[in-house]
VOGU-3710 file (C-alpha; in Angstrom, 3 decimals, decimal comma):
1> mplytsilst> -0,925/-16,526/5,889  -1,301/-19,830/7,845  -3,288/-21,053/5,359  -1,455/-20,130/2,414  1,910/-21,293/3,739  0,802/-24,791/4,775  -0,988/-25,251/1,473  1,570/-23,418/-0,750  5,299/-24,430/-0,991  7,734/-21,577/-1,007
11> eeygvadlit> 8,468/-22,144/-4,687  4,555/-21,820/-5,325  4,341/-18,959/-2,921  6,865/-17,144/-4,729  5,266/-17,799/-8,253  1,792/-16,710/-6,738  3,092/-13,402/-5,096  5,129/-12,646/-8,980  1,581/-13,017/-10,710  -0,242/-10,751/-8,069
21> qtanllipif> 2,950/-8,113/-8,174  2,592/-8,494/-12,096  -1,113/-7,495/-11,974  -0,377/-4,556/-9,703  2,113/-3,574/-12,066  -0,447/-4,061/-14,886  -3,237/-1,672/-13,054  -2,570/1,899/-13,218  -1,484/1,583/-16,943  -5,103/-0,188/-17,731
31> cvglceaifr> -6,699/2,499/-15,682  -5,072/5,306/-16,700  -4,500/6,229/-13,185  -8,044/7,664/-13,237  -8,907/5,290/-10,009  -6,804/8,044/-8,004  -8,572/10,842/-10,040  -11,995/9,817/-9,434  -11,845/10,388/-5,690  -9,843/13,738/-6,069
41> faidsgdkkk> -11,947/14,714/-9,153  -15,491/13,712/-7,809  -15,160/14,907/-4,109  -15,335/18,751/-5,410  -17,008/18,272/-8,829  -20,537/19,662/-9,422  -21,239/17,047/-11,293  -20,110/13,378/-9,503  -21,942/11,898/-12,172  -19,774/12,658/-14,763
51> vfstalcvif> -16,813/12,113/-13,460  -17,947/8,525/-12,370  -19,310/7,494/-15,827  -16,488/9,253/-17,728  -13,560/7,413/-15,512  -15,589/4,160/-16,429  -15,968/3,989/-19,602  -11,983/4,898/-20,299  -11,890/1,420/-17,876  -14,112/-0,232/-20,102
61> agsvllgvas> -12,059/0,560/-23,022  -8,401/-0,319/-20,993  -9,831/-3,615/-20,387  -10,641/-4,358/-23,981  -7,280/-3,032/-24,544  -5,770/-5,460/-21,951  -7,365/-8,569/-23,399  -5,621/-7,235/-26,949  -2,385/-6,891/-25,270  -2,419/-10,125/-23,317
71> pilsliglfd> -0,371/-12,123/-25,596  2,349/-10,328/-24,904  2,576/-11,386/-21,726  2,933/-15,198/-22,694  6,337/-14,798/-23,709  7,429/-14,873/-20,121  7,477/-18,487/-19,361  7,180/-17,971/-15,600  3,062/-16,854/-16,249  2,888/-19,759/-18,772
81> gyvwlicvfv> -0,926/-20,852/-18,247  -1,752/-17,866/-15,602  -1,915/-14,895/-18,341  -5,859/-14,968/-18,216  -5,785/-14,868/-14,561  -3,106/-11,522/-14,410  -6,014/-9,843/-16,653  -9,283/-11,022/-14,704  -7,166/-9,738/-11,930  -6,434/-6,441/-13,191
91> icsnlhsaca> -10,113/-5,630/-14,686  -11,693/-6,871/-11,305  -9,157/-4,563/-9,375  -10,225/-1,135/-11,289  -13,663/-1,800/-11,337  -13,773/-2,144/-7,729  -11,252/0,446/-6,340  -13,375/2,798/-9,217  -16,369/2,351/-7,378  -15,115/2,157/-4,047
101> qylraigkvg> -13,156/5,952/-4,459  -16,473/6,995/-6,039  -18,285/6,392/-3,321  -15,949/7,830/-0,738  -15,876/10,736/-2,758  -19,757/11,305/-2,369  -18,924/11,190/1,393  -20,526/7,579/1,852  -17,517/6,955/3,971  -19,415/4,279/5,986
111> vfatqgiint> -20,244/2,020/2,696  -16,842/2,715/1,550  -15,333/1,207/5,035  -18,458/-1,779/4,972  -17,345/-2,404/1,340  -13,966/-2,966/2,099  -14,494/-5,571/5,499  -17,222/-7,670/2,750  -14,171/-7,871/0,286  -11,601/-8,936/2,734
121> altiiynvtf> -14,371/-11,551/4,612  -15,280/-12,711/0,941  -11,449/-13,537/0,130  -10,951/-15,449/3,109  -14,037/-17,548/2,455  -12,892/-18,066/-1,554  -9,251/-18,803/-0,082  -10,890/-21,155/2,111  -13,112/-22,553/-1,089  -10,510/-22,309/-3,938
131> lvafdmgvtg> -7,102/-24,067/-2,110  -8,764/-26,475/0,554  -11,988/-27,710/-0,799  -10,786/-27,611/-4,607  -6,872/-27,836/-4,380  -6,472/-25,026/-6,746  -3,065/-23,898/-6,073  -1,970/-20,780/-7,128  -4,476/-20,274/-9,303  -7,022/-20,687/-5,991
141> yvlstvaadl> -4,610/-17,673/-4,500  -4,989/-15,413/-6,931  -8,720/-16,441/-8,032  -10,178/-15,793/-4,537  -8,922/-11,663/-4,697  -10,508/-11,738/-8,141  -13,681/-13,293/-7,127  -13,916/-11,055/-4,289  -13,561/-7,973/-6,296  -16,425/-8,856/-8,315
151> tvtlglfvfc> -18,649/-9,750/-6,279  -18,157/-6,469/-4,117  -18,129/-4,642/-7,121  -21,624/-5,908/-8,528  -22,671/-5,654/-4,761  -21,834/-1,885/-5,365  -23,996/-1,391/-8,352  -26,936/-3,388/-7,132  -27,269/-2,250/-3,694  -25,887/1,323/-3,601
161> klyrdfsfkn> -27,626/2,228/-7,108  -24,536/2,964/-8,491  -26,219/1,759/-12,032  -28,053/5,205/-11,747  -24,950/7,227/-11,257  -23,194/5,694/-14,415  -24,225/6,346/-17,971  -22,212/6,680/-21,327  -24,023/9,361/-22,237  -22,482/11,329/-19,209
171> ydkktlrdml> -18,800/10,746/-20,584  -17,148/14,052/-21,145  -14,288/14,797/-23,036  -13,331/17,826/-20,932  -13,878/15,938/-17,681  -11,191/13,301/-18,967  -8,820/15,687/-20,194  -8,577/17,259/-16,778  -8,375/14,308/-15,065  -5,778/12,520/-17,618
181> kfsipyiptt> -3,490/16,075/-16,559  -3,821/15,024/-13,032  -3,845/11,595/-13,192  -1,367/10,406/-15,817  1,878/11,423/-13,964  0,306/9,049/-11,624  0,607/5,834/-13,596  4,285/6,186/-13,513  4,233/7,058/-9,788  2,148/3,988/-9,276
191> llwlitsvsd> 4,425/1,966/-11,134  7,914/3,638/-9,526  6,549/2,645/-6,295  5,552/-1,192/-7,045  8,719/-1,287/-8,537  10,304/-0,218/-5,252  8,865/-3,060/-3,123  8,344/-5,332/-6,359  11,418/-5,255/-8,080  13,511/-7,424/-5,845
201> rfivtyycge> 11,493/-10,299/-5,980  12,067/-10,755/-9,264  15,817/-10,336/-8,788  15,771/-12,252/-5,093  14,219/-15,315/-8,230  16,853/-14,758/-10,633  19,755/-14,789/-8,503  18,460/-17,152/-5,713  15,516/-19,150/-6,826  11,832/-19,227/-6,123
211> aanglysasy> 12,550/-20,959/-2,545  13,890/-18,136/-1,728  11,898/-15,684/-3,317  8,969/-17,415/-1,455  10,826/-16,657/2,049  11,127/-13,028/1,213  7,811/-12,380/0,008  6,343/-14,046/3,107  8,292/-11,876/5,390  6,893/-8,782/3,672
221> kiptlitivy> 3,221/-9,729/5,314  4,154/-9,022/8,666  4,710/-5,264/8,078  1,645/-5,244/6,149  0,501/-4,447/9,815  1,985/-0,987/9,485  0,468/-0,895/5,956  -2,792/-1,306/7,900  -2,639/1,415/9,910  -1,133/3,853/7,667
231> gifieawqis> -3,410/2,861/4,580  -6,189/3,391/6,644  -5,013/7,041/7,984  -4,456/7,671/4,672  -7,698/7,444/2,825  -8,908/9,355/5,588  -6,377/12,149/5,693  -6,912/12,487/2,490  -10,583/14,147/3,126  -9,243/15,910/5,719
241> avrdggesie> -6,516/17,554/3,742  -8,438/18,858/1,245  -11,996/19,679/3,204  -10,246/20,934/6,701  -6,274/22,165/5,870  -7,576/26,322/7,116  -8,308/28,694/4,573  -4,607/30,310/5,484  -1,197/28,885/4,511  -0,628/29,360/8,167
251> ekekffgrvy> -3,442/27,236/9,804  -2,774/24,388/7,087  0,567/24,433/8,030  -0,148/23,813/11,899  -2,659/21,306/10,689  -0,456/19,430/9,068  2,488/19,973/11,475  0,153/18,939/14,288  -1,429/15,423/12,791  2,111/14,673/11,490
261> rdylailvag> 4,021/14,741/14,944  1,393/11,948/15,998  1,527/9,961/13,058  5,155/9,588/13,184  4,632/8,640/17,079  2,351/6,206/16,310  4,317/4,529/13,459  7,614/4,333/15,608  5,936/3,196/18,077  4,472/0,108/15,712
271> asfiilgsqv> 7,378/-0,363/13,862  9,148/-0,915/16,897  6,302/-3,226/18,467  6,716/-5,213/15,234  10,177/-5,608/15,208  10,370/-7,180/18,953  7,564/-9,681/17,907  9,046/-10,702/14,515  9,949/-13,845/15,182  6,676/-14,650/17,256
281> ftnilladsy> 4,426/-12,908/14,465  6,117/-15,304/12,334  5,682/-18,410/13,820  1,994/-17,843/14,203  1,112/-16,131/10,910  3,562/-18,804/9,105  4,112/-22,436/8,451  7,609/-23,768/9,865  9,290/-24,269/6,664  8,706/-20,290/6,408
291> feswrfvpil> 10,292/-19,345/9,852  13,704/-18,528/8,467  11,539/-15,823/6,690  11,822/-13,379/10,244  15,135/-12,292/9,663  13,852/-10,004/6,730  11,031/-8,695/9,190  12,922/-6,150/11,080  14,541/-3,856/8,138  11,462/-4,268/6,064
301> tvatmfsafs> 9,906/-3,222/8,840  11,703/0,413/9,221  11,662/0,527/5,305  7,787/0,192/5,921  7,686/3,186/8,346  9,618/5,219/6,164  7,305/4,730/2,966  4,043/5,486/5,377  5,846/8,607/5,658  6,809/9,410/2,322
311> sflgsvyfle> 2,996/8,619/1,693  2,021/11,687/4,231  4,375/13,808/2,200  2,713/12,550/-0,902  -0,779/13,813/0,410  1,051/17,550/-0,407  1,422/16,834/-3,778  -2,452/15,149/-4,121  -3,988/18,704/-2,167  -1,798/20,629/-4,600
321> kksvysmlta> -2,636/18,600/-7,569  0,998/18,557/-8,101  1,247/14,563/-9,400  4,191/15,649/-11,650  6,459/15,702/-8,600  4,969/12,678/-6,852  6,322/10,775/-10,147  9,755/12,188/-9,773  10,157/11,773/-6,102  9,274/8,050/-6,894
331> ltgalvnivl> 11,272/7,811/-9,926  14,572/8,682/-7,534  13,264/6,253/-5,287  12,960/3,284/-8,028  16,328/4,261/-9,412  17,761/4,330/-6,166  16,288/0,671/-5,183  17,209/-0,869/-8,580  20,692/-0,330/-8,760  21,548/-1,552/-5,034
341> nfvmipkhga> 19,223/-4,573/-5,796  21,674/-5,538/-8,794  24,589/-4,458/-6,426  23,612/-6,234/-3,030  21,239/-9,338/-3,585  23,994/-11,157/-5,689  26,264/-10,832/-2,520  23,807/-10,940/0,369  21,049/-12,186/-0,727  17,609/-11,493/-0,031
351> mgaavatlis> 18,775/-9,440/2,793  20,252/-7,153/0,446  17,249/-6,835/-1,027  15,560/-5,832/2,726  18,335/-3,205/2,530  18,197/-1,437/-0,487  14,628/-1,481/0,000  14,981/0,239/3,266  17,625/2,905/1,617  15,624/3,585/-1,165
361> yvtvyavrvi> 12,220/4,577/1,050  14,574/6,470/3,073  16,061/8,561/0,105  12,557/8,991/-1,462  11,146/10,702/2,056  14,273/12,876/2,296  13,493/14,073/-1,213  9,913/14,994/-0,541  10,553/16,503/2,916  12,523/19,419/1,038
371> dtrkyvkfnt> 10,428/19,688/-2,012  7,048/19,241/-0,370  8,414/22,879/1,514  7,430/24,870/-1,403  4,150/23,960/-0,856  3,366/23,536/2,692  6,496/24,552/5,576  5,132/21,838/8,145  7,528/20,641/11,095  8,589/16,968/10,052
381> hniklvintv> 10,260/16,513/13,667  13,652/15,312/11,729  15,955/15,248/14,449  13,274/13,163/16,443  12,731/10,834/13,291  16,844/10,435/12,806  16,869/9,274/16,707  13,935/6,759/16,419  15,291/5,315/13,229  19,196/4,482/15,036
391> lllvqslvll> 16,953/2,818/18,231  14,955/0,906/15,693  17,914/-0,509/13,486  19,796/-0,635/16,818  16,879/-2,628/17,478  16,684/-4,614/14,580  20,568/-5,407/14,761  19,982/-6,472/18,570  17,517/-9,002/17,672  19,500/-10,263/14,208
401> sekrfsvlla> 22,725/-11,141/16,572  20,158/-13,758/18,495  22,981/-13,109/21,613  21,523/-14,595/25,043  19,661/-11,667/25,869  19,306/-9,826/22,644  15,472/-10,197/23,131  15,429/-8,787/26,472  17,164/-5,737/25,433  14,965/-5,351/22,091
411> aalfffiavi> 12,234/-5,272/24,893  13,658/-2,487/26,648  14,535/-0,230/23,427  10,954/-1,118/22,641  10,027/0,544/26,117  12,427/3,468/25,373  11,045/4,479/21,802  7,530/3,968/23,554  8,245/6,753/26,385  10,131/8,922/23,910
421> nlkgivasfv> 6,927/8,795/21,862  4,854/8,934/24,861  3,151/12,848/23,907  2,363/12,303/20,077  0,779/8,581/21,217  -1,236/9,688/24,073  -2,837/12,985/22,054  -3,679/10,312/19,399  -5,547/7,940/21,750  -7,454/11,016/23,400
431> kilnvflkks> -8,366/12,415/20,104  -9,848/9,249/18,885  -11,580/8,814/22,113  -12,925/12,112/21,909  -14,590/11,584/18,645  -16,201/8,504/19,822  -17,634/10,046/23,275  -19,013/13,071/20,742  -21,191/10,583/18,879  -22,353/8,837/21,523
441> knn> -23,290/12,001/23,227  -25,142/13,291/19,491  -26,350/9,617/19,508
//
């Protein structure tokens, strides 16, 4: 972020962000949602190679279709000269995701984690090369991600010998039909989640300009610290939910409730810490011209926290293969978000977009809390969550007021939040420590 914001102006960063977010909208469409299905079907399939080969064949076909349909994107003036970049971004992302999810499904979790680290390192290297050495601006910003995905994908095929697991002969219509029943509802689900998180960028750009969107988009990066934590957790949780949920419904409900309690505690405390340090993080991670973006960080952090809670509840649909309900609940959030964006952004600018995003994620969470009880009735600690949310919002408003002792009061609220969630925080760290001690003993 310091590199991006020191080289790219707020207008350029706004354009680059819209390009990548548009590509993200196209990714699930042109892989027909199969990147999600690969993991769910391969993890308990007797013929994992058939699942992988079938999905990859469809992704290849989707890549060709994207090339044919790409002239449609050129009709949007903002993307003039960048259509090819959007296409290669989508293709390379889908191929990388398919290979990575397959490795996770076949139990190579260590390799899965390592390739993610390598991908990040390569993105940084390509960033420096394209932005600093070659001064490629917006193109370099997007191309660094494309190049990293492509490099890692080729590496996985060669060094992990995935070419042995793929064959056009293994393409199977029945396997595809079963996977599509699961994956197709995930296409609108993924799109709706992206609409919830991305539509505000387009509307802010329309009403407030590219510079305002640049500031707003940059502020989104700070709550990404929460996204990293729950993203790692969800990757592991999906495996545990499928394999370790217990034989009986009672065991499953206890398992879900116990994990969710600690998950809630860690995320709430983490959100409070990010809110407290929003100005400091912005000052460190962004260039001086982006500093005012810190004002959006507290509200977006609470919104990201509720997105994380909604993702946990979404794992119930994933476990039960009820992807249609995942789509319908995401649709609720997207509709609320779009309506509120048009109501609030013209009057309140980017801050209106942040509040609209928070309300939409809270809506999805509330709907899923009610709906998922049809499948797994675990304790979601709603009273505790309401209390924590009120405290986080008070902490946010205190900081935004910029009064004389606002930072000290926000710090006091952080410590209070940490104390009331201490049981879950300690339990989480004890579990992690026990895992490391057990592994060390075995070694």
